[in-house]
N, C-alpha and C positions, 0 to 999 in steps of 0.2 A: 344864539350861537350861529355863526355862518356856516354854509355847507363845508367850507374847507376845513374849519376847526373841527367839525363832526367827524370828518374823514380821518383827521389826523388822530382823533381820540380813538376811533376804531382800530386804526393802524397800530397804535401803541398797545391797545388791549391784545390784539391778535398776536403781536410780537411777544408780549409777556407770557400769553399761554403757550406759544412755541417753545419759548426759553424755559419755561416750567417743565413741559414734556421732555425737552432735551436734557434738562438736569436730572429728571427722574430716570430716563434711559442711561445717561452717563453713570448715574449712581448705581443702577443695577449692573451695568457692564463692569464697573470698577468693583463691586462686590463679587461678581461671578469670577473675574480675573483674579482677584485677591484670594478668593476661596480655592480656585484652581491652583494657584501658585503655593498657597499653604499646603494644599493637599499633596502637590508634587514634592514640596520640600520635606513634609513629614514622611512621605513614602521614600524619598531618597535617604533621609535620616534613618529610618527604620532598616533600609537595606545596608547602609553603611554599618550601623550597630550589628545587624545579623552577620555581615561580613566580618566585623571585628571580633564578634563572638566565636565565629567559625575559625577565624585566624588564630585567636587566643587558644581555642581548643586544640587547633593543629599544633601551635607552638608548644603547648604543654605536651601534647603527644609525641611530638618530635624531640622535645627536650628529654622526655623519659627514654625514648628510643636512643637518643644521643648518649645518655648516661650508659646505656647498656652496650652500645656500639664502641664507645671509647674506654669506659672504665670497667665494664663488666668482666665476667669470667671469659676465658679464651673462647669457649664454644658459642657464648652469646655474641662475642665480637665478630666472629665468623658469619653468623646468621644475619645480623643486623647491619653489617657492612655490606653484605651482599644485597640486603633489601634496599639500602639507600642508593647503591650503585644502579639499581634497576627502575626506581619509581621517582626519583627526584625529576622535576620538570627541566631543570637547566642542564644542558649537555656538558658543560665544563665541570659542574658539580658532580655529575654522575661519573665522569672520568676520574676525578680526584678520589671519589669514594672506591672506585674500581681498583685503583692503584693501592689504596689503603687495604681493601680487601684481599688483594693477592698477597700482601706482606703478611697480614694475619693469617691467612690461609696456609702461607708457608710455615709459620710458627706452629700452627696446629698439626700440620704433617710432620714436622721435626719432633714435636712433643710425643705424637703417636709413636714414631720410630724409637725415640729415646725410651719411652715406657716399655716398649717390647724388649729393647736391648737390656733395660734394667731388670726385668723379670728373668732373662736368661742369665745374667751375671749373678742375681741372687740365688737362683737354683744351682748354679756351678759352685758358688761359695758354700752353699749348704751341703752339697755332695763332698767338697773338699774338706770341709770341717768334720764330716762323718768318717773320713779315712784315718787310719792309724798308720803312722810311720815307724818303721823298726830301727833303720840305721841312721846315723847322723846325716848322711847325705839326702836320704829320703825326707828327713825332717826339714833340712834346708830348703830342698826343692818345693816341699809342700807349703813352707812358710812363705816363700817367694811367690807362689801361685796364689795364696790367700791374700797376700798384701796387695797384688796386682789386681786381683778381682775386687778387693775392698776400695782400691783407688778408682777402679771403673765405676763401681756403684756410687761413690762420692761424686764423681764427675756427672754421671747421668742424673742423679738427683739434684745436683746444682743447675744442670742445663734445664731440666724440667721446671724447677722453680723459677729460673730466669725467664723462660718462654711464657710461663703462665702469669708472670707478674703483671699487675695492671699499671697501665702507663701513668707516668707522674705528670705534673702540670707542664704545660707547653714550655720548652726551653727558650731562654731569653738569648738570642744571638748577640755575639759581640760585633760592634760595628766594623765593617771591613776597612783595612788600611791603618787602623790604630788599635789593633788588638791589645798589644801589651800595655800601652797607656790606659786604655779602657779597663783592662783587668785590674791593674794596680789602683786605679782611681775607685772602682767599685768593689774592691776585695772584701769589704765589711758585708756585702750582701750579693753573692754570686749564687743564690738559690736557683737551681735548675738552668743555670747558664750553659749555653751551648759553645764549648771552646774545643770542639773536635778538630784535631789537626793543628792547633794554635802553637806558635813558637812562643813558649814562656820560660826558655832556658835562662837560668841565672836570676830570675825575677824574685823579688822579695814579697812573698805572699804569707808571711808569718802571721798567724792569728786569723787568716781569711776564713770566711764562711763559704763553703763550696758544697753544701748539702744537695744531694741529688744531681750534681752538675755532670755535664757530658764532656769527658776529656779523652776520649778514645783517639789514639794515634797521636796525641799532643806531645810535644818535646819539652820536657820539664827537667832536663838534666842540669844539675847543680842549682836548681830552684830551692828557695828557702821556704819550706812549708812547715816549719817549726810550729807546733801547737795549733795547726789548722784543723777546722772541723770539716770532715770529708765523708760524713755519714751517707751511704747510699750512692756515692759518686761512682761514675763509670770510667775506668782507666784502661779499656781494652787496648792492647798493643801500644800503650803509652810508654815513652822513655823517660825513667826517673834516675837514671845513672848519676851517682854522686849527690842526689838530692838529700836535703835535710828534712826528714819527717819526724824527727824526735818529738815525743809528746803529742803527736797528731792523733786525732780521733777518725778512724776509718771503719766504724761498725757498719757491717753489711756491704762494704765497698767491693765493686766488681773489678779485680785487678787481672783479669784473664789475659795471659800472654804479656803482661806488663814486664818491662825491664827494670829491676830495682838493684841492679849490680852496684855495689859499693854505697848504696843508699844508707843513710843513718836513720834507723827505725828504733832507736832506744827509747823505751817506755811508751812507744805507740800502742794504741788500742786498735787491734784488728779483729776483734771478736765477730765471728760470723761472716767474715770476709770471703770472697771467692777467689781462690789462688791457683786456678788451673794454669799449669805451664809458666808460672812466674819465674823469673831469673832472680835468685838471691845471691849470686856470687859476690863474695866479699862484703855482703851486707852486714850491718850491725843490729841484731836483734836483741841487745841486751834488755832484759826485763820487759820485753814487749808481750802483749797479751794476745795469744792466738787461740783462745778458747773458741770451740765449736766452728772453726774455719772449714770451708768446703773446698775439696780438691787438694791433692798433694803435688807440690812442685818437685822437680828433679835436679834442679841446678843451684847447688849450695856451696860451690868450691870456696873454701877459706872463710865462709860466713861465721859470724859469732851466734851461737845458738844456746849455749848452755843455760842461761838464765831465763830462757822463754817461759812465760807463765801459762798455766792451765791446758798444756798439750804436750805431756811427755812423748806421745806417739809421734808428733811432729819432730820433736828433738831428735828421737832415735832414727828416724827416716833421714833427717838432715845429716846426721853424722855418718850414715851409710852412704850418702851421695856427696862426700867431699867437704862437708863443714869441718871447721877448725876444730882440733882436739884440745886447744887451749881453753882452760877454764878461768884463768886470770884475765879479766877484762882489760885492765891497764896494759898488760903485756901484749894483749891481742891488738889494742889500739896503736901501740908502738910498732908492731909488726905491719899493720895496715899502712901506717904513715911511711914506713920504709919501702912500700910497693910490694909487700907479700914475698920477700926473696925466699928462695929455697936454701936450705931445708926449713921447714916450719919449726919454731922454737918449742921448747916443752915448758911445762910449769915448773919443773925442777931446776931449770937453768937460772942462774942468778941474773 
């Protein structure tokens, strides 16, 4: 072997040794980097899992609090809305909760006042019932006072019940600009629909399902609501003049200050409805169920009330405040069709 070949062999051997050492170092470095990356990823994963567990725990805690803040008793709603308005990290969310808290707090203050007024009225009624009237005038005055006190008590009890009521599911708003069309198209399922202030005059909603719907201030004059399900709906200050509600179901409906003048309520079910300051002038209440209603209206001019079911006290009050003396329903309908001309006909007239 020549000297050149020997040097070449030695060079190749040295290169192989260097490559082997480099390979071992590269393997070690790769192992260390891999271990480091795995450790980092595991640590990051554990951190994320821990964060997720914390978030889940917080979510469960917030969910429980939300149930109390939105659907709990009034006192709970006051406390928890105040809590959310103070601790949430997002400024906008805190502002929204603050607005909700102010509304709930106002309800709480109104309940406190109404409960005090209720106790005063109950005490006054007990004192009035304990008195003995001698003359007919004294008896009439005492009866008028007890009736007024009983009406006040009914109104306060209804107000307290309304303010303490747990909120229903969020209302489903009608799209702007096509309210009437949207309402007619969805009349089969208007559960919790928000129709406040809507113009629904003359619309055919016969057989519609408006359970727990919000219709405060809505215009429903001449609307066809025959056979409609309106359980729990809110008609505060709504206009239902000449509306047809015959056979409708209005159990527990809030009709506070609604105008039902000349409305057809024949055979309607208003059991448990809230009727404070409702106008029933010229309304047809033939065989309507008014059992356990809350609040006594004062406007009954020419209304038909003689066949009202389950509330003789309501009938007596209506007759005291201008309801028609006619007992013949067909004759009353003819009188209404003629526009209630004076004098009012009697049952004895042919």
